[in-house]
DRENLOKOL-760715 format. One record per residue (C-alpha): residue number from 1; residue in one letter; chain; x, y, z. Coordinates in Angstrom, 1 decimal. Layout:
BEGIN
R pos code unit      u      v      w
R NUM    a    A      X      Y      Z
...
% end
This chain:
BEGIN
R pos code unit      u      v      w
R   1    m    A   34.0  122.5 -156.2
R   2    e    A   35.6  123.3 -159.2
R   3    n    A   36.3  120.0 -161.4
R   4    n    A   40.0  121.5 -162.4
R   5    l    A   41.8  118.2 -162.1
R   6    n    A   44.4  120.2 -161.5
R   7    d    A   43.2  122.1 -157.9
R   8    i    A   42.9  117.8 -156.8
R   9    d    A   45.8  116.8 -155.0
R  10    d    A   44.6  113.5 -153.6
R  11    i    A   41.6  111.0 -154.6
R  12    e    A   40.1  112.5 -151.2
R  13    d    A   39.1  115.6 -152.6
R  14    i    A   36.9  114.6 -154.8
R  15    v    A   34.4  113.7 -151.8
R  16    k    A   32.7  116.5 -150.7
R  17    i    A   32.1  117.7 -147.0
R  18    g    A   28.1  116.7 -147.2
R  19    d    A   29.0  112.9 -148.8
R  20    l    A   28.6  109.8 -146.3
R  21    k    A   31.6  108.3 -145.5
R  22    p    A   32.7  104.5 -146.0
R  23    s    A   31.6  103.6 -142.4
R  24    d    A   27.5  104.9 -143.4
R  25    r    A   27.3  103.2 -146.6
R  26    y    A   27.5   99.5 -144.4
R  27    n    A   25.4  100.6 -141.6
R  28    n    A   22.1  101.0 -143.6
R  29    k    A   22.4   97.2 -144.5
R  30    k    A   22.3   95.9 -140.9
R  31    d    A   18.5   94.5 -141.6
R  32    v    A   19.4   92.7 -144.9
R  33    l    A   19.0   89.2 -144.2
R  34    l    A   22.0   87.2 -146.2
R  35    r    A   21.4   84.2 -148.2
R  36    v    A   24.3   81.3 -148.8
R  37    r    A   23.6   80.3 -152.4
R  38    k    A   23.4   76.9 -152.9
R  39    k    A   25.9   75.6 -155.1
R  40    q    A   25.1   74.5 -158.3
R  41    k    A   26.7   72.1 -160.4
R  42    d    A   28.7   73.4 -163.2
R  43    q    A   26.5   72.8 -166.3
R  44    n    A   29.4   73.8 -168.8
R  45    e    A   32.0   71.2 -166.8
R  46    n    A   29.5   68.5 -167.0
R  47    d    A   29.2   68.9 -170.5
R  48    e    A   32.6   69.0 -171.0
R  49    n    A   33.1   65.9 -169.2
R  50    k    A   31.1   64.3 -171.1
R  51    k    A   32.8   65.4 -174.5
R  52    t    A   35.7   63.0 -176.0
R  53    e    A   38.8   63.5 -174.8
R  54    v    A   40.3   65.5 -177.7
R  55    h    A   44.0   64.5 -178.7
R  56    q    A   45.3   67.3 -180.3
R  57    s    A   49.4   65.6 -180.5
R  58    i    A   48.5   62.7 -182.8
R  59    i    A   50.3   62.3 -185.3
R  60    s    A   47.8   61.8 -188.3
R  61    g    A   48.3   59.1 -190.9
R  62    t    A   50.2   56.4 -188.9
R  63    q    A   46.6   55.0 -186.9
R  64    k    A   45.0   51.7 -188.7
R  65    i    A   41.5   51.9 -190.5
R  66    y    A   38.4   49.2 -190.8
R  67    v    A   36.2   49.8 -193.3
R  68    k    A   32.8   48.1 -194.0
R  69    t    A   30.8   48.4 -196.7
R  70    w    A   26.7   47.5 -197.2
R  71    g    A   24.9   47.4 -200.7
R  72    c    A   25.9   48.2 -204.1
R  73    s    A   28.4   49.1 -206.1
R  74    h    A   28.5   52.1 -206.2
R  75    n    A   28.8   51.9 -202.2
R  76    n    A   31.4   49.8 -202.7
R  77    s    A   33.2   51.9 -205.3
R  78    d    A   32.8   55.0 -202.8
R  79    s    A   34.6   52.7 -200.3
R  80    e    A   37.6   52.3 -202.8
R  81    y    A   37.8   55.3 -203.2
R  82    m    A   37.9   56.8 -199.5
R  83    a    A   40.3   53.5 -199.1
R  84    g    A   42.8   55.3 -201.6
R  85    q    A   42.8   58.2 -200.0
R  86    l    A   43.3   56.9 -197.2
R  87    v    A   46.0   55.0 -197.6
R  88    k    A   47.9   57.9 -199.6
R  89    f    A   47.8   59.6 -197.3
R  90    g    A   49.9   57.3 -194.4
R  91    y    A   46.7   55.0 -192.7
R  92    s    A   47.0   51.5 -192.8
R  93    l    A   43.7   49.5 -193.7
R  94    t    A   43.0   46.2 -191.7
R  95    n    A   40.5   43.7 -192.1
R  96    n    A   40.6   43.3 -188.1
R  97    k    A   38.4   46.0 -186.3
R  98    d    A   40.0   45.3 -182.6
R  99    q    A   43.7   46.3 -183.7
R 100    a    A   42.4   49.4 -185.5
R 101    d    A   41.9   52.5 -184.4
R 102    l    A   38.8   54.2 -186.5
R 103    w    A   36.1   52.2 -188.1
R 104    l    A   34.9   53.8 -191.6
R 105    l    A   30.9   51.7 -192.0
R 106    n    A   29.9   53.2 -195.3
R 107    s    A   25.8   52.1 -195.2
R 108    c    A   23.0   51.0 -197.3
R 109    t    A   19.5   52.4 -197.2
R 110    v    A   17.7   49.8 -199.4
R 111    k    A   16.6   47.7 -196.5
R 112    n    A   15.7   47.8 -192.8
R 113    p    A   18.0   45.1 -192.2
R 114    s    A   20.4   46.6 -193.8
R 115    e    A   20.4   49.6 -191.4
R 116    d    A   20.3   47.2 -188.5
R 117    t    A   23.5   46.2 -188.9
R 118    f    A   25.0   49.3 -189.6
R 119    r    A   23.2   51.0 -186.3
R 120    n    A   24.7   47.9 -184.5
R 121    d    A   28.2   48.2 -186.0
R 122    i    A   28.0   51.8 -184.8
R 123    q    A   27.3   50.7 -180.9
R 124    s    A   29.8   48.2 -180.9
R 125    g    A   32.5   49.8 -182.4
R 126    l    A   31.7   52.7 -179.6
R 127    n    A   31.5   50.1 -177.1
R 128    f    A   35.0   49.1 -177.8
R 129    g    A   36.1   52.8 -177.3
R 130    k    A   36.9   53.0 -181.3
R 131    k    A   36.4   56.2 -182.9
R 132    v    A   33.8   55.9 -185.6
R 133    v    A   33.1   57.2 -189.0
R 134    v    A   29.4   56.9 -190.5
R 135    a    A   29.5   57.0 -194.4
R 136    g    A   26.7   56.1 -197.5
R 137    c    A   23.1   56.3 -197.8
R 138    v    A   21.6   55.7 -194.3
R 139    p    A   23.1   59.2 -192.8
R 140    q    A   23.1   61.3 -196.0
R 141    g    A   18.9   60.5 -196.5
R 142    g    A   18.3   62.1 -193.4
R 143    a    A   19.3   59.6 -190.3
R 144    s    A   21.8   62.1 -189.7
R 145    k    A   19.6   63.2 -187.2
R 146    q    A   19.2   59.8 -185.2
R 147    e    A   20.0   59.7 -181.8
R 148    y    A   22.4   56.8 -182.7
R 149    m    A   24.3   59.1 -184.8
R 150    k    A   24.5   62.0 -182.7
R 151    g    A   28.5   62.9 -181.5
R 152    l    A   29.3   61.2 -184.9
R 153    s    A   31.6   61.9 -187.9
R 154    i    A   29.9   61.8 -191.4
R 155    v    A   31.0   61.6 -194.8
R 156    g    A   28.3   62.2 -197.3
R 157    v    A   27.6   60.3 -200.9
R 158    n    A   28.8   63.5 -202.3
R 159    q    A   31.7   64.1 -199.9
R 160    i    A   34.2   61.0 -199.8
R 161    d    A   36.9   63.2 -201.6
R 162    r    A   37.2   64.8 -197.8
R 163    v    A   37.3   61.6 -196.0
R 164    v    A   41.0   61.9 -195.2
R 165    e    A   40.2   65.8 -193.5
R 166    v    A   37.0   64.1 -191.7
R 167    v    A   39.4   61.0 -190.0
R 168    e    A   41.7   63.3 -188.6
R 169    e    A   39.9   65.8 -186.9
R 170    t    A   37.6   62.3 -185.9
R 171    l    A   41.0   61.0 -184.0
R 172    k    A   41.6   64.1 -182.7
R 173    g    A   38.0   63.9 -181.2
R 174    n    A   36.3   66.6 -183.3
R 175    t    A   32.8   65.6 -184.8
R 176    v    A   32.7   66.7 -188.9
R 177    k    A   29.7   66.5 -191.0
R 178    l    A   29.9   66.8 -194.4
R 179    l    A   26.2   66.6 -195.8
R 180    q    A   26.5   69.3 -198.6
R 181    a    A   26.4   68.3 -202.3
R 182    k    A   28.8   69.1 -204.5
R 183    k    A   29.1   71.7 -206.9
R 184    a    A   31.1   73.4 -209.4
R 185    n    A   30.0   77.4 -210.9
R 186    g    A   26.8   76.9 -209.0
R 187    k    A   26.0   73.7 -210.9
R 188    r    A   25.3   70.3 -208.8
R 189    l    A   27.9   67.6 -209.6
R 190    a    A   27.1   63.7 -209.5
R 191    g    A   30.2   63.5 -207.5
R 192    p    A   34.1   63.6 -206.5
R 193    s    A   36.6   63.2 -209.5
R 194    l    A   36.8   59.4 -210.7
R 195    l    A   40.6   60.4 -211.0
R 196    l    A   40.9   59.9 -207.1
R 197    p    A   43.3   57.2 -205.7
R 198    k    A   41.6   54.0 -204.8
R 199    i    A   42.0   50.7 -203.3
R 200    r    A   40.2   48.3 -205.2
R 201    k    A   38.2   45.3 -203.5
R 202    n    A   39.2   43.1 -206.4
R 203    p    A   42.3   44.7 -208.0
R 204    l    A   41.1   42.8 -211.5
R 205    i    A   38.0   44.8 -211.6
R 206    e    A   37.3   48.7 -211.8
R 207    i    A   33.9   49.8 -210.9
R 208    i    A   33.3   53.2 -212.1
R 209    p    A   29.6   55.1 -211.1
R 210    i    A   28.9   56.9 -214.8
R 211    n    A   26.2   59.3 -212.8
R 212    s    A   24.5   59.7 -209.4
R 213    g    A   20.8   59.9 -208.4
R 214    c    A   17.6   59.1 -211.0
R 215    l    A   14.5   60.7 -212.5
R 216    n    A   12.0   58.3 -211.0
R 217    q    A   10.5   59.0 -207.6
R 218    c    A    9.3   55.2 -206.7
R 219    t    A    7.5   55.6 -203.5
R 220    y    A    9.0   52.5 -201.4
R 221    c    A   12.9   53.8 -202.3
R 222    k    A   15.0   55.8 -199.7
R 223    t    A   17.9   55.8 -202.3
R 224    k    A   16.3   59.2 -203.4
R 225    h    A   16.9   60.6 -200.4
R 226    a    A   20.4   59.5 -200.5
R 227    r    A   21.2   60.0 -204.1
R 228    g    A   18.7   63.2 -205.3
R 229    d    A   18.2   63.7 -209.2
R 230    l    A   20.4   62.8 -211.9
R 231    v    A   23.9   64.1 -212.2
R 232    s    A   25.8   62.4 -215.0
R 233    y    A   29.9   62.4 -215.1
R 234    s    A   30.9   63.5 -218.6
R 235    v    A   32.2   60.8 -221.2
R 236    e    A   35.9   61.9 -221.2
R 237    e    A   36.2   61.8 -217.3
R 238    i    A   34.6   57.9 -217.3
R 239    v    A   36.8   57.2 -220.6
R 240    q    A   39.8   58.3 -218.9
R 241    r    A   39.4   56.6 -215.5
R 242    a    A   38.8   53.3 -217.5
R 243    k    A   42.1   53.8 -219.4
R 244    d    A   43.8   54.4 -215.8
R 245    a    A   42.3   50.8 -214.6
R 246    f    A   43.0   48.8 -217.7
R 247    q    A   46.7   50.0 -217.2
R 248    e    A   46.8   49.3 -213.9
R 249    g    A   46.3   45.4 -214.8
R 250    v    A   41.9   45.9 -214.3
R 251    v    A   40.8   43.2 -216.8
R 252    e    A   37.3   43.9 -216.1
R 253    l    A   35.0   46.9 -216.1
R 254    w    A   31.8   46.9 -214.4
R 255    l    A   29.5   50.8 -214.8
R 256    t    A   27.5   51.2 -211.9
R 257    s    A   25.0   54.3 -210.8
R 258    e    A   21.2   53.8 -209.1
R 259    d    A   20.4   54.1 -212.9
R 260    t    A   22.3   53.3 -216.1
R 261    g    A   19.6   53.7 -218.3
R 262    t    A   19.0   57.3 -217.3
R 263    y    A   22.8   58.1 -218.5
R 264    g    A   23.8   61.9 -220.1
R 265    r    A   19.9   63.0 -219.8
R 266    d    A   20.9   65.6 -218.1
R 267    i    A   24.2   66.8 -220.0
R 268    d    A   23.2   66.4 -223.6
R 269    s    A   24.5   62.1 -224.2
R 270    s    A   23.4   59.0 -223.9
R 271    l    A   24.2   55.4 -222.1
R 272    p    A   24.9   53.7 -226.4
R 273    e    A   27.0   56.9 -227.0
R 274    l    A   29.0   56.5 -223.8
R 275    l    A   29.5   52.7 -224.0
R 276    n    A   30.7   52.7 -227.8
R 277    e    A   33.3   55.2 -226.3
R 278    l    A   34.7   52.7 -223.8
R 279    i    A   34.3   49.6 -225.9
R 280    k    A   37.4   51.0 -228.5
R 281    v    A   39.7   51.4 -225.2
R 282    i    A   38.8   47.7 -223.7
R 283    p    A   42.0   45.5 -224.2
R 284    d    A   41.4   42.4 -226.1
R 285    g    A   40.9   39.8 -223.3
R 286    c    A   39.1   42.1 -221.2
R 287    r    A   35.4   42.8 -220.8
R 288    m    A   32.5   45.2 -219.3
R 289    r    A   29.5   45.0 -217.3
R 290    i    A   26.9   46.8 -217.8
R 291    g    A   24.6   47.7 -214.8
R 292    m    A   21.1   47.6 -213.5
R 293    t    A   18.9   49.9 -215.5
R 294    n    A   15.1   50.3 -215.3
R 295    p    A   12.6   49.8 -218.0
R 296    p    A   11.4   53.4 -219.3
R 297    y    A   14.9   54.7 -219.9
R 298    i    A   16.1   51.6 -222.0
R 299    l    A   12.9   51.0 -224.1
R 300    e    A   13.8   53.8 -226.3
R 301    h    A   17.8   52.6 -226.7
R 302    l    A   17.0   48.9 -227.3
R 303    e    A   18.3   48.2 -230.7
R 304    a    A   21.5   50.0 -229.8
R 305    i    A   21.9   48.5 -226.6
R 306    a    A   21.4   45.0 -228.5
R 307    i    A   24.0   45.9 -230.8
R 308    i    A   26.6   46.6 -227.8
R 309    l    A   25.5   43.8 -226.0
R 310    n    A   26.6   41.3 -228.6
R 311    h    A   30.0   43.0 -228.7
R 312    p    A   32.8   40.1 -227.9
R 313    r    A   34.2   42.5 -225.4
R 314    v    A   30.8   42.9 -223.1
R 315    y    A   29.0   40.9 -221.2
R 316    s    A   25.6   39.8 -222.8
R 317    f    A   23.7   40.5 -219.2
R 318    l    A   21.5   43.3 -218.2
R 319    h    A   20.1   43.8 -215.0
R 320    v    A   16.8   44.9 -215.0
R 321    p    A   14.6   44.9 -212.0
R 322    v    A   10.3   44.7 -212.5
R 323    q    A    9.5   44.7 -208.8
R 324    s    A    5.9   43.4 -209.5
R 325    g    A    4.1   41.7 -212.9
R 326    s    A    0.8   43.8 -212.0
R 327    d    A    0.0   46.9 -213.7
R 328    a    A   -1.7   48.2 -210.6
R 329    v    A    1.4   47.3 -208.0
R 330    l    A    3.5   49.0 -210.7
R 331    g    A    1.2   51.6 -210.8
R 332    d    A    1.5   52.4 -206.6
R 333    m    A    5.0   52.2 -206.9
R 334    k    A    5.5   55.1 -209.2
R 335    r    A    7.6   52.9 -211.5
R 336    e    A    6.3   54.9 -215.0
R 337    y    A    6.2   51.5 -216.5
R 338    c    A    3.8   48.8 -217.3
R 339    r    A    4.2   45.0 -217.4
R 340    e    A    4.1   45.0 -221.3
R 341    d    A    7.2   47.4 -221.6
R 342    f    A    9.3   45.1 -219.6
R 343    e    A    8.2   41.9 -221.5
R 344    k    A    8.7   44.2 -225.2
R 345    i    A   12.5   44.6 -223.2
R 346    v    A   13.3   41.2 -222.3
R 347    d    A   11.5   39.8 -225.5
R 348    y    A   13.4   42.1 -227.8
R 349    l    A   17.0   41.2 -226.0
R 350    k    A   16.3   37.6 -225.9
R 351    e    A   16.0   37.7 -230.1
R 352    k    A   18.6   39.9 -230.4
R 353    v    A   21.4   38.7 -228.0
R 354    d    A   21.8   34.8 -228.0
R 355    g    A   22.2   33.3 -225.0
R 356    i    A   21.8   36.9 -223.1
R 357    t    A   21.5   37.0 -219.5
R 358    i    A   18.5   39.2 -218.1
R 359    a    A   18.7   39.8 -214.1
R 360    t    A   15.5   41.2 -212.1
R 361    d    A   14.3   42.3 -208.9
R 362    i    A   11.0   41.5 -206.9
R 363    i    A    9.2   43.3 -204.0
R 364    a    A    6.9   41.4 -202.4
R 365    g    A    3.9   41.9 -200.2
R 366    f    A    4.5   45.5 -201.5
R 367    p    A    1.3   47.8 -199.6
R 368    t    A   -1.2   47.3 -202.0
R 369    e    A   -0.4   43.9 -203.7
R 370    t    A   -3.8   41.9 -203.6
R 371    p    A   -3.7   38.2 -203.9
R 372    a    A   -4.4   38.4 -207.8
R 373    d    A   -1.6   41.5 -208.0
R 374    f    A    0.9   38.7 -206.7
R 375    e    A   -0.5   35.8 -209.0
R 376    e    A    0.2   38.3 -212.1
R 377    t    A    4.0   38.4 -210.3
R 378    m    A    4.5   34.1 -210.1
R 379    k    A    3.1   34.1 -213.6
R 380    l    A    5.8   36.5 -215.0
R 381    c    A    8.8   34.8 -213.4
R 382    e    A    7.6   31.4 -214.6
R 383    k    A    7.1   32.7 -217.9
R 384    y    A   10.6   33.7 -218.0
R 385    k    A   12.6   31.6 -215.3
R 386    f    A   15.1   34.4 -215.2
R 387    p    A   18.3   33.0 -214.0
R 388    s    A   19.3   35.5 -211.1
R 389    l    A   16.3   36.6 -209.0
R 390    f    A   16.6   39.1 -206.2
R 391    i    A   13.3   38.1 -204.1
R 392    n    A   13.3   41.2 -201.7
R 393    q    A   10.2   41.4 -198.7
R 394    f    A    9.1   45.0 -198.4
R 395    f    A   10.5   46.8 -196.1
R 396    p    A    8.5   50.4 -195.1
R 397    r    A   11.6   52.6 -194.8
R 398    p    A   11.4   56.1 -193.2
R 399    g    A   10.0   58.9 -195.1
R 400    t    A    8.7   57.0 -198.3
R 401    p    A    5.5   57.5 -199.6
R 402    a    A    4.8   53.6 -199.0
R 403    a    A    5.8   53.4 -195.3
R 404    n    A    2.3   55.2 -194.9
R 405    m    A    0.3   52.8 -196.3
R 406    k    A   -1.3   49.7 -194.7
R 407    r    A    1.0   46.9 -194.3
R 408    i    A    0.3   43.5 -195.6
R 409    p    A    0.5   41.2 -192.5
R 410    a    A    3.7   39.8 -191.8
R 411    n    A    3.1   36.2 -191.7
R 412    e    A    1.5   36.7 -195.7
R 413    v    A    4.1   38.4 -197.6
R 414    k    A    7.1   35.6 -195.8
R 415    q    A    4.5   33.2 -197.4
R 416    r    A    4.6   35.1 -200.6
R 417    t    A    8.3   35.3 -200.6
R 418    k    A    8.5   31.5 -200.3
R 419    k    A    6.3   30.8 -202.9
R 420    l    A    8.7   32.5 -205.3
R 421    t    A   11.6   31.3 -203.5
R 422    d    A   10.3   27.9 -204.7
R 423    l    A    9.4   28.7 -208.3
R 424    f    A   12.8   29.7 -208.4
R 425    y    A   14.5   26.7 -207.1
R 426    s    A   12.2   24.4 -209.2
R 427    y    A   14.3   24.7 -212.6
R 428    e    A   17.9   24.8 -213.2
R 429    p    A   18.9   27.1 -215.7
R 430    y    A   22.1   25.4 -216.4
R 431    s    A   21.1   21.8 -216.9
R 432    g    A   22.0   20.6 -220.4
R 433    r    A   25.2   22.3 -220.6
R 434    v    A   27.7   19.4 -220.3
R 435    g    A   30.1   19.2 -222.8
R 436    n    A   29.5   22.9 -223.8
R 437    e    A   33.1   25.0 -224.4
R 438    y    A   33.0   28.9 -223.5
R 439    e    A   35.9   31.6 -223.4
R 440    v    A   36.1   32.6 -219.8
R 441    l    A   37.5   35.5 -217.7
R 442    v    A   39.3   34.4 -214.5
R 443    t    A   38.8   37.5 -212.1
R 444    e    A   38.1   36.0 -208.3
R 445    i    A   38.7   32.9 -205.8
R 446    s    A   35.2   31.2 -204.5
R 447    h    A   34.0   31.9 -200.8
R 448    d    A   35.0   28.4 -199.8
R 449    k    A   38.6   29.2 -201.5
R 450    q    A   38.8   25.6 -203.5
R 451    h    A   38.1   27.0 -207.1
R 452    y    A   38.7   30.0 -209.2
R 453    v    A   35.3   32.1 -210.5
R 454    a    A   35.4   32.5 -214.0
R 455    h    A   32.5   34.1 -216.2
R 456    n    A   31.2   33.1 -219.4
R 457    k    A   30.5   35.8 -222.2
R 458    f    A   27.2   35.4 -220.6
R 459    y    A   28.3   36.5 -217.1
R 460    e    A   27.9   33.0 -215.7
R 461    q    A   29.5   31.5 -213.5
R 462    i    A   31.7   28.8 -214.3
R 463    l    A   34.4   27.3 -211.5
R 464    l    A   37.7   26.4 -212.3
R 465    p    A   40.5   23.9 -210.2
R 466    l    A   42.5   25.8 -208.4
R 467    r    A   45.9   23.7 -209.9
R 468    e    A   47.4   26.9 -211.3
R 469    n    A   47.0   31.0 -210.8
R 470    l    A   44.8   31.4 -213.5
R 471    l    A   43.6   35.2 -212.1
R 472    g    A   43.4   37.9 -214.6
R 473    k    A   43.4   35.0 -217.8
R 474    s    A   41.1   34.6 -220.4
R 475    l    A   41.3   31.3 -221.3
R 476    k    A   38.6   28.3 -223.2
R 477    v    A   37.1   25.5 -221.2
R 478    r    A   34.7   22.4 -221.1
R 479    i    A   31.8   22.3 -218.8
R 480    i    A   31.9   18.7 -216.9
R 481    s    A   29.0   19.8 -214.4
R 482    s    A   25.9   22.3 -213.2
R 483    t    A   24.3   23.2 -210.3
R 484    k    A   21.8   25.7 -209.6
R 485    f    A   24.1   28.6 -209.5
R 486    s    A   27.4   27.5 -211.7
R 487    m    A   28.8   25.2 -213.7
R 488    a    A   32.3   23.5 -213.3
R 489    a    A   34.7   22.7 -216.3
R 490    e    A   37.8   21.5 -217.3
R 491    i    A   40.7   23.9 -219.3
R 492    i    A   41.2   23.1 -222.6
R 493    d    A   43.8   25.6 -223.6
R 494    d    A   47.2   24.8 -223.2
R 495    e    A   49.1   27.1 -220.3
R 496    e    A   51.6   28.7 -223.3
R 497    k    A   47.9   29.2 -225.4
R 498    w    A   46.4   31.3 -222.2
R 499    k    A   45.7   35.1 -223.2
R 500    q    A   47.6   37.4 -221.0
R 501    v    A   45.7   40.2 -221.1
R 502    n    A   47.7   43.2 -220.8
R 503    d    A   51.9   43.8 -218.9
R 504    n    A   51.0   44.9 -216.0
R 505    v    A   48.6   41.9 -214.6
R 506    k    A   51.1   39.2 -213.9
R 507    e    A   52.9   41.8 -212.2
R 508    n    A   50.3   43.1 -209.8
R 509    l    A   49.3   39.4 -209.3
R 510    n    A   52.5   38.7 -208.4
R 511    e    A   52.2   41.0 -205.4
R 512    l    A   48.7   40.8 -204.6
R 513    v    A   48.1   37.3 -204.8
R 514    k    A   49.7   34.3 -203.0
R 515    n    A   48.4   30.5 -202.6
R 516    g    A   45.4   31.6 -204.4
R 517    m    A   44.3   33.9 -202.3
R 518    v    A   44.1   37.8 -203.0
R 519    h    A   45.3   39.9 -200.3
R 520    e    A   44.4   43.4 -202.0
R 521    s    A   41.0   42.7 -199.7
R 522    d    A   38.7   40.8 -198.5
R 523    f    A   35.0   40.9 -199.2
R 524    v    A   32.4   38.5 -197.2
R 525    e    A   28.9   38.6 -198.4
R 526    t    A   26.7   38.2 -195.4
R 527    n    A   22.9   37.7 -196.1
R 528    g    A   23.7   38.5 -199.9
R 529    e    A   24.9   42.0 -199.1
R 530    a    A   28.3   42.5 -199.3
R 531    t    A   30.7   43.7 -196.4
R 532    n    A   34.4   44.8 -197.6
R 533    s    A   36.6   45.0 -194.7
R 534    l    A   40.0   46.6 -196.5
R 535    t    A   42.9   44.9 -196.3
R 536    t    A   45.5   43.2 -193.6
R 537    t    A   48.8   44.1 -193.9
R 538    r    A   51.9   41.6 -193.7
R 539    n    A   53.6   43.9 -190.8
R 540    d    A   50.4   43.5 -188.4
R 541    k    A   51.1   39.2 -188.7
R 542    i    A   55.0   40.0 -187.8
R 543    i    A   54.1   42.3 -184.8
R 544    v    A   51.8   40.0 -183.6
R 545    l    A   54.6   37.0 -183.9
R 546    a    A   57.4   39.3 -182.8
R 547    l    A   55.0   40.0 -179.4
R 548    c    A   54.0   35.4 -178.7
R 549    a    A   57.8   35.6 -179.3
R 550    l    A   58.9   38.3 -176.6
R 551    a    A   55.9   37.1 -174.4
R 552    f    A   57.1   33.4 -174.6
R 553    s    A   60.5   34.4 -173.7
R 554    l    A   59.6   36.4 -170.7
R 555    l    A   57.5   33.6 -169.2
R 556    l    A   60.5   31.6 -169.7
R 557    k    A   62.4   33.6 -167.8
R 558    f    A   60.0   34.5 -165.1
R 559    y    A   60.1   30.2 -164.7
R 560    l    A   63.4   29.7 -164.6
R 561    e    A   63.8   32.3 -161.5
R 562    y    A   60.9   31.1 -159.7
R 563    k    A   62.5   27.9 -160.4
R 564    k    A   65.8   28.9 -158.9
R 565    r    A   65.1   31.0 -155.5
R 566    l    A   62.8   27.6 -155.0
R 567    i    A   66.1   25.6 -154.8
R 568    q    A   67.7   28.0 -152.8
R 569    y    A   65.0   27.8 -150.1
R 570    e    A   65.0   24.3 -149.9
% end
């Protein structure tokens, strides 16, 4: 048979005479045993059922977001930037977690208790059926692979400018994880632009991160894993951010980073250079607070820093964490300085900056700390009687060298912590101040809502009566009493002499303050750590009242109808 398609009249023509007929094809299978395949669950279907329902039809920017922050002022600044972008896109912020459609939780990795609370809040949100987005140093530092973070969207510390994208996708039921570094032209950046919109936790205080990361390799520190090595913002960008903030009514500037003393080393600049440029743009009646600096990097700038701290628009305040008074322990911590270096800083600044406040930190119970080492720390604290002393028990953070060291028994660590605490409470830093007069800047309401909170040149806390709206004002006061942590004062300036900081302050406060309450945000201090719940809107309250009124009217209607029918039956 020739393979010529033109000779084929029918499909059957291609079957030759000797070929098997269709019936023959089945005869040779008569001995084959047919087995019924057991029905198996479709794994793909099961996996699909486990997935969160995807709502592709949601209207982005119409939902309510609950924001909570743990940790340092750098973290708080990140939350302010994320909140600003969410609001600009159209989302509403609420401090009522029950009303929120999504929880944005910005974490801190410094201590175990902070991460434990963060983990509990994640589970709580999921149990309540909330969408949850996590941010901050915990997921960035490596915990993103842990079981309790599976399926959650993550905003990395360098990706906060993309929070709207992450929130939008999470509300649709998708999972987005952005943990990569921010780069430009192949070079790592300190983070997103400082000129992004933000909602401040306090409308009078601007927090500016001047750099990210540090130069140390401390054996106990987990933050290094999240923030990385030092990367500084440019002087020009920081100064522009400060200018914009003062024009918006801010009266107090906080500079923050993991180590302000290292600023500029990667961009051929320095902290004194930055501070001198910032001083030029600070209006009269406003002040700047310099953030935490580690001892090694402030030593070379001591003379310049002393001059800056004496400037009338800069608080005479510096936070220099020593962590231990023992050189042996400092070596094991890889702190890269000795006790003598720290004492040189404190002694020099106390000599050159009259009345300066120096705050410091202590870690009690580091694994290699002997009783003799601890006594060295006690002697150091007793020598200087620091008015602000942050005492922390050692916590082994996963992935750090110190976590592999043999730990001191917990009861011994607690005893050392108690001894330090007892020492701290044994002296009164503000005793003998009654009658002293200070120029103060009022920026907050006390947590008990009974006083205004002001600070003098030395960043000492002074409480004022709630008789008038003093927020944003610079005025003269006289001390009338003192406690361990603050002083109370009376106002000695006449109201017409109060300094108006700038033209925008009064206008801003008219919108943000009512009956002495700052409505822009509601920060709560929990176990010494800031928790930020940004803000509840006036519309929420109106809606609640309207719903209550509607419910009451319906109940009344049903009751009257019931009474009417009851009378008819009788």
